[in-house]
Each structure stands twice: as C-alpha cells, then as structure tokens.
C-alpha positions in Angstrom: 299.0 19.8 168.1 298.4 18.1 171.5 294.7 18.4 171.3 294.8 16.8 167.8 296.8 13.9 169.1 294.3 13.3 172.0 291.5 13.4 169.4 293.3 11.0 167.1 294.0 8.6 170.0 290.4 8.8 171.2 289.1 8.2 167.7 291.3 5.1 167.2 290.2 3.8 170.7 286.6 4.3 169.7 287.0 2.5 166.4 288.8 -0.4 168.0 286.2 -0.7 170.8 283.3 -0.6 168.3 284.8 -3.2 166.1 285.2 -5.5 169.1 281.4 -5.4 169.7 280.1 -5.6 166.1 279.4 -8.8 164.4 282.0 -10.1 162.0 281.7 -9.2 158.3 280.6 -12.7 157.3 277.6 -12.3 159.6 276.1 -9.3 157.7 273.0 -9.7 155.4 274.9 -8.5 152.3 277.6 -11.1 152.7 275.3 -14.0 153.5 275.8 -16.9 151.1 272.6 -18.9 151.9 269.2 -17.9 153.2 270.0 -19.5 156.5 273.1 -17.2 156.9 270.9 -14.3 155.7 268.3 -15.0 158.4 270.9 -15.4 161.1 272.4 -12.0 160.1 269.0 -10.5 160.1 268.6 -11.1 163.8 271.5 -8.7 164.3 271.1 -6.2 161.5 267.4 -5.7 160.8 267.9 -2.4 158.7 270.5 -4.0 156.5 268.5 -7.1 156.1 265.6 -5.1 154.6 268.0 -3.3 152.3 269.3 -6.6 151.0 265.8 -7.5 149.8 265.9 -4.4 147.6 269.3 -5.2 146.3 268.4 -8.8 145.5 265.2 -7.6 143.7 267.2 -5.2 141.5 269.8 -7.8 140.8 267.2 -10.4 139.7 265.0 -7.9 137.7 268.1 -7.1 135.7 268.3 -10.7 134.5 264.6 -11.6 134.3 262.8 -11.0 131.0 259.2 -10.7 132.2 258.0 -9.1 135.4 256.9 -11.8 137.9 256.5 -9.5 140.9 253.9 -6.7 141.4 254.7 -4.9 144.7 251.8 -3.6 146.6 253.5 -1.0 148.8 256.9 0.6 149.7 257.1 -1.7 152.8 257.3 -4.9 150.6 260.7 -6.0 152.0 259.5 -6.3 155.6 257.6 -9.6 155.0 260.5 -11.4 153.3 262.5 -12.5 156.3 259.5 -13.9 158.0 258.4 -15.7 154.8 261.8 -17.2 154.5 261.9 -18.2 158.2 258.6 -20.0 157.7 259.9 -22.0 154.8 262.9 -24.1 155.9 263.2 -25.6 152.4 264.8 -22.3 151.3 267.5 -22.3 153.9 270.2 -23.8 151.7 269.3 -21.7 148.7 271.6 -18.8 147.7 270.4 -15.7 149.5 269.3 -13.7 146.4 267.4 -16.7 145.0 265.5 -17.2 148.2 264.7 -13.6 148.5 263.4 -13.5 144.9 261.3 -16.6 145.5 259.8 -15.0 148.5 258.9 -11.9 146.6 257.4 -13.9 143.8 255.3 -15.8 146.2 254.3 -12.8 148.3 253.6 -10.4 145.4 252.6 -12.3 142.3 251.3 -10.4 139.3 247.7 -11.3 138.6 
C-alpha cells in the first residue's frame, strides 16, 4: 500500500509539473480561432499544427460540393503553415477557412 501511495504522489507531482511547463489550452492549434492564433500555436506544437490541417480539410470537404483540392503527396500539410505565414492577409480569418484557402492555392485541381 505504501508503494502505491508513493507512486500515486509521484504521478500527481509529475502531472502538476508538466502542466506548469506546457502552453495553455488556448495556445494549441486545434483551439486557435484565427490564422494568427494558429500560427502562434504552431511555433510550439508543430505536430499538432500539421494534424489540424488534416482536420480542417476533412471538415471543409464535408461541406463542399465539388472537389477544389488535388493533393500531390501525403506530406501536403507541411506547406500550409509557411504559406499562411507568407500571407498576412489571412491572419484574421477563421483558422479552418485560412487552412482551406492555403490548400486550394497550393494544390488546385487542374
């Protein structure tokens, strides 16, 4: 029982310590409201940043009637944050709208 208590206390201490060093929830790509927030979060959470591109694509495709995007490779998401960063006119857009615009521009169907 004593070992279990030590383990439990150590686990709680680890979780508290980890949460003190991680970015707040509002600073994660999935919770970003605008493209600007998304890009700021991407500097901290690169992997989640790329995952958000796939999520935005799936959400938008669900509502779009005709395909506007033709992906050329499985690494399609990596170019999106750079494209958005190079286009400050997108910074105030809702995150998924900006991501979808980047994908349409980077990978148009011809």
